[in-house]
C-alpha positions as CSV (number, residue, x, y, z in Angstrom):
1,X,8.6,0.3,-3.1
2,X,11.7,1.8,-1.3
3,X,14.1,-0.5,0.3
4,X,14.1,-0.7,4.1
5,X,16.7,1.5,5.8
6,X,19.6,-0.3,7.4
7,X,20.9,0.6,10.9
8,X,24.1,2.5,10.8
9,X,27.2,0.4,11.5
10,X,27.6,2.2,14.9
11,X,24.1,1.2,16.1
12,X,24.0,-1.3,18.9
13,X,21.2,-3.6,20.1
14,X,20.0,-2.8,23.6
15,X,22.0,-4.7,26.2
16,X,24.7,-5.7,23.7
17,X,28.4,-5.3,24.5
18,X,30.4,-2.5,22.9
19,X,31.2,-3.3,19.2
20,X,34.6,-4.7,18.5
21,X,36.3,-3.1,15.5
22,X,36.5,-5.3,12.4
23,X,40.2,-5.4,11.7
24,X,40.6,-9.1,10.5
25,X,39.8,-10.4,7.1
26,X,38.9,-13.9,5.9
27,X,38.5,-15.1,2.3
28,X,36.3,-18.1,1.4
29,X,35.6,-20.1,-1.7
30,X,32.1,-21.4,-1.8
31,X,29.9,-23.2,-4.2
32,X,27.5,-21.0,-6.3
33,X,24.6,-22.5,-4.4
34,X,26.1,-21.6,-1.1
35,X,26.8,-18.1,-2.3
36,X,23.1,-17.8,-3.3
37,X,21.9,-18.9,0.1
38,X,24.3,-16.5,1.8
39,X,23.1,-13.6,-0.3
40,X,19.5,-14.6,0.5
41,X,20.2,-14.7,4.2
42,X,22.0,-11.3,3.9
43,X,18.9,-9.9,2.2
44,X,16.5,-11.3,4.8
45,X,18.4,-10.4,7.9
46,X,20.3,-7.2,6.8
47,X,23.5,-8.8,8.2
48,X,26.8,-8.8,6.4
49,X,28.3,-12.1,5.3
50,X,30.9,-12.0,8.0
51,X,28.2,-11.4,10.7
52,X,26.2,-14.3,9.4
53,X,29.3,-16.5,9.5
54,X,30.0,-15.4,13.1
55,X,26.4,-16.0,14.2
56,X,26.4,-19.5,12.7
57,X,29.7,-20.4,14.2
58,X,28.7,-19.0,17.6
59,X,25.5,-21.1,17.6
60,X,27.3,-24.3,16.6
61,X,29.8,-23.8,19.4
62,X,27.0,-23.1,22.0
63,X,25.2,-26.3,20.8
64,X,28.5,-28.3,21.1
65,X,29.2,-27.0,24.5
66,X,25.7,-28.0,25.7
67,X,26.3,-31.5,24.5
68,X,29.9,-32.1,25.7
69,X,30.4,-33.0,29.3
70,X,33.9,-32.8,30.7
71,X,35.6,-34.0,33.8
72,X,33.5,-34.0,37.0
73,X,30.3,-33.2,35.0
74,X,30.9,-36.3,32.8
75,X,31.7,-38.5,35.7
76,X,28.5,-37.4,37.6
77,X,26.3,-38.0,34.6
78,X,27.7,-41.5,34.0
79,X,27.4,-42.4,37.6
80,X,23.7,-41.2,37.6
81,X,22.8,-43.3,34.5
82,X,24.6,-46.4,35.8
83,X,22.8,-46.3,39.2
84,X,19.9,-48.7,39.5
85,X,17.7,-46.8,42.0
86,X,14.8,-48.5,43.7
87,X,11.4,-47.1,42.8
88,X,9.9,-44.8,45.4
89,X,7.2,-46.4,47.6
90,X,4.6,-44.0,46.3
91,X,5.3,-45.1,42.7
92,X,5.1,-48.8,43.7
93,X,1.7,-48.2,45.4
94,X,0.4,-46.2,42.4
95,X,1.4,-49.1,40.1
96,X,-0.4,-51.6,42.3
97,X,-3.5,-49.4,42.4
98,X,-3.4,-49.0,38.7
99,X,-3.2,-52.8,38.2
100,X,-6.1,-53.4,40.6
101,X,-8.3,-50.8,38.9
102,X,-7.5,-51.6,35.2
103,X,-6.2,-55.1,35.4
């Protein structure tokens, strides 16, 4: 069975920004098991090892940024969870009705 054709390096995904030239180099030492996983991921996705590393790092940073609240956002969140709001009148009435019907 012939191997699937890979897109040329100049191919872009629709809507993606213009490709940045790869001029920087990184060297890593990894465990044999990590190398095996990386090669499997390369085989499955068709991405180069550097592209896989970039995608993984980008996803981790996005997740971290979603979880970290800074400055005014943090203060607003803390204030909201510290408030002890009174239940809405409709909620109180619904609870009374529930207790009357179901005991």
